[in-house]
MIPA-705745 format. One record per residue: residue number from 1; x, y, z of N, C-alpha, C, O in turn. Coordinates in nm, 3 decimals, decimal comma. Last residue first. Layout:
N
   resi    n_east   n_north      n_up   ca_east   ca_north     ca_up    c_east   c_north      c_up    o_east   o_north      o_up
    NUM         X         Y         Z         X          Y         Z         X         Y         Z         X         Y         Z
...
This chain:
184
   resi    n_east   n_north      n_up   ca_east   ca_north     ca_up    c_east   c_north      c_up    o_east   o_north      o_up
    184    -1,463    -0,444     0,371    -1,571     -0,472     0,275    -1,706    -0,475     0,345    -1,808    -0,497     0,281
    183    -1,317    -0,416     0,606    -1,331     -0,301     0,516    -1,449    -0,321     0,421    -1,525    -0,228     0,394
    182    -1,322    -0,675     0,704    -1,386     -0,568     0,783    -1,410    -0,445     0,696    -1,511    -0,377     0,711
    181    -1,171    -0,791     0,500    -1,310     -0,835     0,520    -1,385    -0,729     0,600    -1,499    -0,696     0,567
    180    -0,925    -0,666     0,548    -0,996     -0,643     0,423    -1,143    -0,680     0,435    -1,230    -0,608     0,385
    179    -0,859    -0,772     0,799    -0,877     -0,627     0,783    -0,955    -0,595     0,656    -1,041    -0,506     0,657
    178    -0,837    -1,041     0,728    -0,940     -1,000     0,825    -0,965    -0,850     0,817    -1,080    -0,806     0,826
    177    -0,616    -1,029     0,557    -0,747     -1,067     0,503    -0,858    -1,026     0,597    -0,964    -0,981     0,553
    176    -0,411    -0,964     0,739    -0,446     -0,870     0,631    -0,585    -0,901     0,576    -0,663    -0,809     0,552
    175    -0,421    -1,199     0,895    -0,448     -1,069     0,957    -0,482    -0,964     0,851    -0,573    -0,884     0,872
    174    -0,360    -1,396     0,702    -0,488     -1,399     0,773    -0,520    -1,264     0,835    -0,634    -1,218     0,828
    173    -0,100    -1,327     0,629    -0,207     -1,321     0,528    -0,344    -1,318     0,595    -0,433    -1,247     0,550
    172     0,019    -1,374     0,883     0,027     -1,244     0,817    -0,086    -1,228     0,714    -0,157    -1,127     0,714
    171    -0,028    -1,643     0,947    -0,080     -1,538     1,035    -0,080    -1,401     0,967    -0,170    -1,321     0,990
    170    -0,129    -1,825     0,651    -0,036     -1,793     0,759    -0,091    -1,673     0,836    -0,188    -1,611     0,794
    169    -0,373    -1,919     0,526    -0,242     -1,975     0,496    -0,137    -1,949     0,602    -0,062    -2,040     0,639
    168    -0,602    -1,799     0,622    -0,565     -1,775     0,483    -0,422    -1,819     0,453    -0,357    -1,762     0,366
    167    -0,853    -1,964     0,831    -0,739     -1,879     0,801    -0,711    -1,868     0,653    -0,785    -1,920     0,570
    166    -1,045    -2,154     0,848    -1,089     -2,015     0,858    -0,978    -1,917     0,825    -1,005    -1,801     0,794
    165    -0,984    -2,410     0,795    -0,958     -2,365     0,932    -1,011    -2,224     0,957    -1,021    -2,179     1,071
    164    -1,018    -2,427     0,524    -1,121     -2,485     0,610    -1,105    -2,441     0,756    -1,203    -2,436     0,830
    163    -0,906    -2,105     0,395    -0,889     -2,248     0,426    -1,004    -2,296     0,515    -1,077    -2,216     0,572
    162    -0,964    -1,879     0,134    -0,984     -1,912     0,275    -0,980    -2,062     0,296    -1,045    -2,138     0,223
    161    -0,956    -1,832    -0,135    -0,829     -1,863    -0,066    -0,847    -1,903     0,079    -0,754    -1,955     0,141
    160    -1,208    -1,757    -0,216    -1,152     -1,882    -0,268    -1,027    -1,926    -0,192    -0,997    -2,045    -0,186
    159    -1,227    -1,510    -0,089    -1,318     -1,618    -0,049    -1,264    -1,753    -0,095    -1,274    -1,852    -0,023
    158    -1,035    -1,365    -0,233    -1,014     -1,395    -0,091    -1,103    -1,509    -0,045    -1,058    -1,596     0,030
    157    -1,163    -1,358    -0,487    -1,034     -1,423    -0,471    -1,010    -1,460    -0,324    -0,969    -1,572    -0,294
    156    -1,388    -1,203    -0,422    -1,403     -1,341    -0,469    -1,274    -1,420    -0,454    -1,277    -1,537    -0,414
    155    -1,259    -0,961    -0,366    -1,335     -1,031    -0,261    -1,353    -1,178    -0,298    -1,335    -1,267    -0,214
    154    -1,163    -0,899    -0,617    -1,069     -0,925    -0,508    -1,137    -1,000    -0,394    -1,079    -1,091    -0,335
    153    -1,405    -0,855    -0,751    -1,314     -0,962    -0,795    -1,216    -1,000    -0,685    -1,190    -1,118    -0,662
    152    -1,500    -0,635    -0,606    -1,579     -0,758    -0,613    -1,492    -0,876    -0,654    -1,503    -0,985    -0,597
    151    -1,300    -0,446    -0,657    -1,321     -0,493    -0,521    -1,401    -0,623    -0,519    -1,373    -0,712    -0,439
    150    -1,342    -0,411    -0,932    -1,213     -0,460    -0,882    -1,229    -0,517    -0,742    -1,176    -0,625    -0,712
    149    -1,596    -0,301    -0,937    -1,575     -0,433    -0,996    -1,443    -0,494    -0,951    -1,433    -0,616    -0,934
    148    -1,537    -0,057    -0,799    -1,640     -0,149    -0,751    -1,619    -0,290    -0,807    -1,623    -0,387    -0,732
    147    -1,344     0,076    -0,958    -1,311      0,026    -0,823    -1,411    -0,079    -0,777    -1,371    -0,182    -0,721
    146    -1,428     0,185    -1,196    -1,355      0,060    -1,200    -1,327    -0,001    -1,063    -1,291    -0,119    -1,055
    145    -1,421     0,522    -1,091    -1,460      0,425    -1,193    -1,368     0,304    -1,190    -1,246     0,317    -1,182
    144    -1,450     0,590    -0,743    -1,375      0,601    -0,868    -1,415     0,489    -0,964    -1,439     0,376    -0,922
    143    -1,558     0,548    -0,498    -1,641      0,616    -0,597    -1,575     0,630    -0,733    -1,637     0,677    -0,828
    142    -1,358     0,442    -0,335    -1,459      0,351    -0,394    -1,549     0,416    -0,497    -1,611     0,346    -0,577
    141    -1,121     0,498    -0,212    -1,157      0,574    -0,332    -1,266     0,500    -0,410    -1,266     0,496    -0,533
    140    -1,091     0,320    -0,010    -1,085      0,463     0,025    -1,126     0,553    -0,091    -1,161     0,669    -0,071
    139    -1,077     0,078    -0,133    -1,204      0,112    -0,068    -1,208     0,260    -0,029    -1,315     0,319    -0,018
    138    -0,811     0,062    -0,204    -0,910      0,096    -0,307    -1,045     0,134    -0,247    -1,118     0,214    -0,305
    137    -0,696    -0,016     0,044    -0,659      0,111    -0,021    -0,766     0,154    -0,121    -0,807     0,270    -0,122
    136    -0,818    -0,263     0,101    -0,825     -0,154     0,198    -0,793    -0,018     0,135    -0,857     0,082     0,167
    135    -0,749    -0,406    -0,131    -0,890     -0,384    -0,096    -0,902    -0,265    -0,002    -0,986    -0,177    -0,022
    134    -0,472    -0,414    -0,101    -0,531     -0,341    -0,214    -0,678    -0,311    -0,187    -0,725    -0,201    -0,218
    133    -0,450    -0,584     0,120    -0,403     -0,445     0,131    -0,464    -0,360     0,019    -0,503    -0,246     0,043
    132    -0,551    -0,818     0,001    -0,620     -0,759     0,116    -0,578    -0,614     0,136    -0,662    -0,529     0,166
    131    -0,357    -0,860    -0,191    -0,496     -0,840    -0,231    -0,574    -0,773    -0,120    -0,653    -0,681    -0,144
    130    -0,137    -0,901    -0,029    -0,139     -0,784    -0,119    -0,281    -0,756    -0,167    -0,319    -0,640    -0,183
    129    -0,219    -1,140     0,104    -0,194     -1,018     0,181    -0,193    -0,893     0,093    -0,242    -0,789     0,135
    128    -0,255    -1,323    -0,113    -0,365     -1,290    -0,022    -0,339    -1,157     0,048    -0,427    -1,071     0,052
    127    -0,107    -1,197    -0,418    -0,109     -1,284    -0,300    -0,227    -1,242    -0,213    -0,291    -1,139    -0,237
    126    -0,166    -1,059    -0,661    -0,044     -1,138    -0,645    -0,045    -1,235    -0,529     0,012    -1,344    -0,539
    125    -0,410    -0,954    -0,637    -0,302     -0,860    -0,666    -0,171    -0,930    -0,633    -0,077    -0,868    -0,584
    124    -0,684    -1,143    -0,781    -0,579     -1,113    -0,684    -0,489    -0,999    -0,731    -0,492    -0,956    -0,847
    123    -0,861    -1,213    -0,977    -0,904     -1,115    -0,879    -0,798    -1,073    -0,781    -0,817    -0,979    -0,704
    122    -0,768    -1,367    -1,179    -0,835     -1,439    -1,070    -0,881    -1,344    -0,958    -0,934    -1,390    -0,857
    121    -0,633    -1,186    -1,341    -0,763     -1,235    -1,385    -0,840    -1,308    -1,276    -0,963    -1,311    -1,278
    120    -0,485    -0,934    -1,123    -0,481     -1,053    -1,208    -0,622    -1,101    -1,241    -0,718    -1,060    -1,176
    119    -0,412    -0,592    -1,124    -0,500     -0,699    -1,075    -0,500    -0,815    -1,174    -0,514    -0,794    -1,294
    118    -0,273    -0,387    -1,231    -0,195     -0,495    -1,172    -0,281    -0,610    -1,122    -0,228    -0,714    -1,082
    117    -0,448    -0,190    -1,297    -0,386     -0,264    -1,408    -0,305    -0,383    -1,359    -0,271    -0,471    -1,438
    116    -0,503    -0,085    -1,044    -0,607     -0,162    -1,114    -0,547    -0,244    -1,228    -0,592    -0,356    -1,252
    115    -0,257     0,048    -0,999    -0,300     -0,062    -0,912    -0,403    -0,149    -0,983    -0,393    -0,271    -0,982
    114    -0,263     0,242    -1,205    -0,155      0,143    -1,197    -0,198     0,023    -1,113    -0,177    -0,091    -1,154
    113    -0,492     0,387    -1,135    -0,485      0,321    -1,265    -0,379     0,211    -1,263    -0,401     0,101    -1,314
    112    -0,403     0,482    -0,887    -0,522      0,397    -0,894    -0,520     0,318    -1,025    -0,542     0,197    -1,025
    111    -0,193     0,641    -0,971    -0,160      0,519    -0,896    -0,282     0,426    -0,890    -0,265     0,304    -0,886
    110    -0,335     0,845    -1,104    -0,241      0,759    -1,178    -0,209     0,631    -1,102    -0,200     0,524    -1,162
    109    -0,487     0,957    -0,893    -0,552      0,905    -1,014    -0,461     0,808    -1,090    -0,504     0,701    -1,133
    108    -0,280     1,039    -0,718    -0,379      0,939    -0,677    -0,443     0,875    -0,800    -0,452     0,752    -0,809
    107    -0,140     1,227    -0,866    -0,069      1,114    -0,806    -0,166     1,002    -0,769    -0,135     0,884    -0,788
    106    -0,344     1,414    -0,937    -0,277      1,334    -1,039    -0,206     1,212    -0,980    -0,212     1,104    -1,038
    105    -0,651     1,414    -0,764    -0,510      1,455    -0,765    -0,433     1,359    -0,855    -0,455     1,238    -0,850
    104    -0,895     1,289    -0,752    -0,866      1,366    -0,872    -0,723     1,422    -0,875    -0,679     1,472    -0,978
    103    -0,908     1,173    -0,501    -0,897      1,084    -0,616    -0,867     1,159    -0,746    -0,820     1,098    -0,841
    102    -0,694     1,371    -0,281    -0,824      1,332    -0,337    -0,804     1,246    -0,461    -0,696     1,245    -0,520
    101    -0,510     1,383     0,027    -0,515      1,381    -0,119    -0,650     1,327    -0,164    -0,713     1,248    -0,094
    100    -0,507     1,356     0,305    -0,582      1,465     0,244    -0,583     1,471     0,093    -0,652     1,555     0,036
     99    -0,399     1,139     0,422    -0,329      1,266     0,446    -0,394     1,382     0,373    -0,344     1,495     0,377
     98    -0,545     0,928     0,324    -0,563      0,962     0,466    -0,499     1,097     0,501    -0,539     1,162     0,598
     97    -0,431     0,932     0,071    -0,573      0,962     0,086    -0,602     1,001     0,230    -0,676     1,096     0,256
     96    -0,165     0,861     0,135    -0,195      0,992     0,078    -0,342     1,028     0,087    -0,375     1,145     0,110
     95    -0,181     0,596     0,246    -0,129      0,710     0,321    -0,179     0,842     0,265    -0,229     0,926     0,339
     94    -0,296     0,436     0,039    -0,348      0,436     0,177    -0,308     0,563     0,252    -0,392     0,629     0,314
     93    -0,120     0,494    -0,175    -0,262      0,529    -0,183    -0,324     0,536    -0,044    -0,396     0,630    -0,012
     92     0,116     0,384    -0,075     0,110      0,528    -0,107    -0,035     0,574    -0,112    -0,069     0,680    -0,059
     91     0,042     0,115    -0,058     0,069      0,189     0,065     0,068     0,340     0,042     0,023     0,415     0,128
     90     0,016     0,063    -0,334    -0,097      0,040    -0,244    -0,077     0,121    -0,115    -0,170     0,188    -0,070
     89     0,277     0,116    -0,420     0,165      0,195    -0,472     0,042     0,183    -0,381    -0,026     0,282    -0,355
     88     0,428    -0,074    -0,289     0,460      0,066    -0,267     0,350     0,159    -0,318     0,331     0,268    -0,265
     87     0,316    -0,313    -0,389     0,295     -0,276    -0,248     0,327    -0,130    -0,221     0,261    -0,067    -0,139
     86     0,391    -0,365    -0,646     0,263     -0,298    -0,627     0,244    -0,251    -0,483     0,164    -0,161    -0,457
     85     0,685    -0,352    -0,850     0,618     -0,383    -0,724     0,485    -0,310    -0,718     0,469    -0,203    -0,778
     84     0,801    -0,256    -1,074     0,781     -0,400    -1,068     0,710    -0,446    -0,941     0,678    -0,564    -0,926
     83     0,845     0,014    -1,036     0,735     -0,026    -1,124     0,708    -0,176    -1,127     0,604    -0,220    -1,177
     82     0,905     0,140    -0,717     0,950      0,041    -0,815     0,834    -0,002    -0,903     0,733    -0,050    -0,852
     81     0,739     0,448    -0,659     0,846      0,353    -0,630     0,883     0,265    -0,748     0,892     0,311    -0,862
     80     0,416     0,488    -0,796     0,509      0,515    -0,688     0,615     0,406    -0,678     0,584     0,287    -0,687
     79     0,332     0,599    -1,132     0,317      0,514    -1,015     0,425     0,549    -0,914     0,513     0,630    -0,942
     78     0,359     0,806    -1,314     0,265      0,698    -1,343     0,233     0,615    -1,219     0,120     0,568    -1,203
     77     0,532     0,987    -1,213     0,438      1,036    -1,313     0,334     0,932    -1,350     0,232     0,965    -1,411
     76     0,670     0,872    -1,008     0,741      0,892    -1,134     0,653     0,946    -1,247     0,695     0,949    -1,362
     75     0,700     0,936    -0,666     0,606      0,926    -0,778     0,679     0,960    -0,908     0,744     1,064    -0,918
     74     0,858     0,987    -0,449     0,869      0,854    -0,510     0,776     0,834    -0,629     0,773     0,725    -0,687
     73     0,779     1,228    -0,350     0,903      1,226    -0,428     0,924     1,092    -0,497     1,000     1,084    -0,594
     72     0,569     1,144    -0,191     0,538      1,210    -0,318     0,662     1,214    -0,407     0,650     1,203    -0,529
     71     0,717     1,051     0,033     0,635      0,959    -0,048     0,609     1,019    -0,185     0,626     0,951    -0,286
     70     0,834     1,285     0,127     0,920      1,172     0,090     0,844     1,073     0,001     0,900     1,018    -0,094
     69     0,601     1,428     0,189     0,688      1,475     0,082     0,780     1,364     0,034     0,803     1,349    -0,086
     68     0,517     1,273     0,404     0,432      1,283     0,286     0,515     1,330     0,168     0,502     1,277     0,057
     67     0,716     1,313     0,595     0,702      1,181     0,533     0,612     1,183     0,410     0,630     1,101     0,319
     66     0,933     1,532     0,674     0,801      1,539     0,611     0,783     1,409     0,532     0,827     1,398     0,418
     65     1,110     1,516     0,974     1,097      1,462     0,838     0,953     1,476     0,792     0,861     1,435     0,863
     64     1,071     1,611     1,233     1,158      1,686     1,141     1,151     1,639     0,996     1,183     1,715     0,905
     63     0,716     1,562     1,279     0,855      1,526     1,306     0,942     1,610     1,212     0,890     1,673     1,120
     62     0,481     1,674     1,193     0,490      1,630     1,332     0,628     1,586     1,375     0,654     1,572     1,495
     61     0,428     1,742     0,931     0,505      1,836     1,013     0,524     1,793     1,158     0,578     1,869     1,238
     60     0,311     1,525     0,793     0,373      1,636     0,721     0,471     1,711     0,810     0,584     1,740     0,769
     59     0,195     1,356     0,974     0,309      1,304     0,899     0,377     1,410     0,812     0,487     1,388     0,762
     58     0,099     1,436     1,298     0,091      1,484     1,161     0,214     1,437     1,082     0,326     1,472     1,117
     57    -0,010     1,180     1,508     0,099      1,271     1,477     0,090     1,308     1,329     0,074     1,221     1,244
     56    -0,179     0,977     1,594    -0,226      1,114     1,599    -0,119     1,219     1,574    -0,134     1,334     1,614
     55    -0,099     0,723     1,551    -0,073      0,777     1,685    -0,114     0,924     1,697    -0,086     0,987     1,799
     54    -0,154     0,688     1,287    -0,224      0,602     1,382    -0,208     0,653     1,525    -0,295     0,630     1,609
     53     0,031     0,865     1,175    -0,112      0,898     1,171    -0,190     0,815     1,271    -0,284     0,866     1,333
     52     0,268     0,717     1,226     0,248      0,850     1,284     0,100     0,887     1,287     0,050     0,935     1,389
     51     0,218     0,486     1,072     0,237      0,476     1,218     0,213     0,611     1,284     0,145     0,619     1,386
     50     0,207     0,594     0,813     0,090      0,525     0,869     0,100     0,518     1,021     0,001     0,541     1,090
     49     0,470     0,691     0,794     0,358      0,786     0,788     0,231     0,722     0,845     0,155     0,788     0,916
     48     0,608     0,447     0,804     0,626      0,544     0,911     0,512     0,644     0,911     0,461     0,680     1,018
     47     0,524     0,331     0,563     0,494      0,264     0,691     0,505     0,362     0,806     0,422     0,362     0,897
     46     0,634     0,515     0,384     0,489      0,493     0,388     0,448     0,431     0,521     0,350     0,473     0,583
     45     0,906     0,487     0,432     0,843      0,617     0,456     0,691     0,602     0,467     0,627     0,668     0,549
     44     0,934     0,220     0,352     0,971      0,259     0,488     0,904     0,392     0,525     0,850     0,407     0,634
     43     0,866     0,229     0,085     0,774      0,160     0,177     0,808     0,189     0,323     0,720     0,183     0,408
     42     1,094     0,357    -0,013     0,965      0,426    -0,015     0,867     0,361     0,081     0,793     0,430     0,151
     41     1,382     0,307     0,198     1,290      0,265     0,093     1,161     0,345     0,099     1,123     0,394     0,206
     40     1,531     0,366     0,418     1,554      0,444     0,296     1,462     0,408     0,181     1,464     0,474     0,077
     39     1,422     0,415     0,757     1,486      0,337     0,653     1,502     0,426     0,530     1,486     0,548     0,539
     38     1,347     0,580     0,951     1,248      0,480     0,911     1,310     0,380     0,816     1,256     0,271     0,797
     37     1,540     0,701     1,216     1,536      0,665     1,074     1,432     0,556     1,049     1,429     0,453     1,117
     36     1,345     0,878     1,457     1,448      0,779     1,423     1,433     0,741     1,276     1,323     0,748     1,221
     35     1,206     1,114     1,566     1,235      1,095     1,423     1,350     0,998     1,396     1,442     1,031     1,321
     34     1,099     1,160     1,806     1,243      1,178     1,796     1,295     1,156     1,655     1,413     1,177     1,628
     33     0,847     1,069     1,768     0,866      1,214     1,762     1,015     1,250     1,759     1,052     1,358     1,714
     32     0,881     0,799     1,823     0,870      0,842     1,683     0,885     0,993     1,667     0,931     1,039     1,563
     31     0,892     0,805     2,109     1,002      0,750     2,030     0,998     0,803     1,887     1,100     0,849     1,835
     30     0,638     0,911     2,165     0,759      0,981     2,210     0,880     0,935     2,129     0,961     1,017     2,085
     29     0,479     0,706     2,059     0,469      0,842     2,007     0,595     0,921     2,042     0,651     0,990     1,957
     28     0,551     0,494     2,229     0,581      0,488     2,084     0,578     0,627     2,022     0,664     0,661     1,940
     27     0,450     0,595     2,471     0,593      0,563     2,458     0,633     0,557     2,310     0,738     0,610     2,272
     26     0,178     0,617     2,406     0,254      0,736     2,447     0,404     0,713     2,431     0,476     0,800     2,382
     25     0,118     0,348     2,359     0,108      0,445     2,250     0,186     0,572     2,283     0,252     0,628     2,196
     24     0,154     0,249     2,620     0,239      0,199     2,511     0,236     0,295     2,392     0,339     0,322     2,331
     23    -0,051     0,385     2,750     0,089      0,405     2,792     0,184     0,361     2,682     0,284     0,428     2,654
     22    -0,267     0,278     2,609    -0,242      0,423     2,604    -0,100     0,454     2,648    -0,035     0,541     2,590
     21    -0,257     0,012     2,682    -0,226      0,048     2,544    -0,202     0,197     2,530    -0,122     0,239     2,446
     20    -0,323     0,038     2,957    -0,195     -0,021     2,916    -0,160     0,019     2,772    -0,046     0,056     2,745
     19    -0,582     0,150     2,956    -0,470      0,221     3,020    -0,333     0,169     2,973    -0,240     0,247     2,953
     18    -0,707     0,114     2,621    -0,702      0,069     2,761    -0,588     0,147     2,825    -0,505     0,205     2,754
     17    -0,804     0,061     2,307    -0,803      0,164     2,410    -0,811     0,097     2,546    -0,910     0,033     2,580
     16    -0,681    -0,025     1,980    -0,722     -0,060     2,115    -0,716     0,060     2,208    -0,633     0,149     2,191
     15    -0,576     0,041     1,740    -0,709     -0,018     1,739    -0,764    -0,043     1,879    -0,881    -0,078     1,894
     14    -0,318     0,117     1,775    -0,415      0,223     1,750    -0,559     0,171     1,750    -0,653     0,250     1,760
     13    -0,160    -0,109     1,790    -0,211     -0,051     1,915    -0,318     0,055     1,892    -0,399     0,080     1,981
     12    -0,094    -0,147     1,517    -0,175     -0,245     1,589    -0,238    -0,184     1,714    -0,356    -0,205     1,741
     11     0,062     0,080     1,463    -0,061      0,054     1,387    -0,153    -0,043     1,461    -0,274    -0,024     1,466
     10     0,271     0,041     1,642     0,187      0,161     1,653     0,056     0,141     1,579    -0,050     0,180     1,628
      9     0,380    -0,193     1,535     0,319     -0,196     1,668     0,228    -0,076     1,688     0,119    -0,089     1,744
      8     0,489    -0,097     1,299     0,377     -0,193     1,292     0,307    -0,203     1,427     0,185    -0,219     1,432
      7     0,686     0,076     1,413     0,582      0,126     1,323     0,462     0,032     1,319     0,348     0,075     1,333
      6     0,845    -0,104     1,560     0,776      0,006     1,628     0,663     0,060     1,543     0,555     0,088     1,595
      5     0,949    -0,265     1,358     0,859     -0,323     1,458     0,782    -0,216     1,532     0,664    -0,235     1,564
      4     1,103    -0,068     1,220     1,003     -0,150     1,153     0,901    -0,204     1,253     0,781    -0,190     1,233
      3     1,279     0,028     1,422     1,180      0,117     1,357     1,068     0,039     1,288     0,951     0,077     1,296
      2     1,416    -0,221     1,491     1,331     -0,150     1,587     1,234    -0,054     1,520     1,117    -0,053     1,556
      1     1,591    -0,323     1,305     1,454     -0,371     1,301     1,362    -0,296     1,397     1,240    -0,307     1,385
């Protein structure tokens, strides 16, 4: 579990600047530069690439593993990873756009189509946290046809899911939803 927690911690710390967080980021960067196994799933490679980028490390060449290549190898011509899951496509879109891919690149164009086809009639992508993650990924390619209406529907879904407490059911869904709201 250390690689998983280290990757998510790197993402969280990238939002803060203080002497303490800089020391923590340096320690995480040093650990990740050693290229510990991220795991074997496509989402493991995607999470690791996000962590590396959050710490200013090139996910192509900053470690012995080219995490972008690992992600691209998961593309089947229509979508990334498991066709029954959407999270691997959402995370691929997040990473690859940040790594320099454009909406006209075949991998991006096809995964956008796949993600949009996965949106439910109520505007969700299955759950609050997946909807929030989809919002963040799709916002990166907002000029693409169909994205604007998809984002509006997803936003409506999130608004309907917000509880009287202000949260979205649990800490994980709430944190993803807060990121999506900031993105919108």
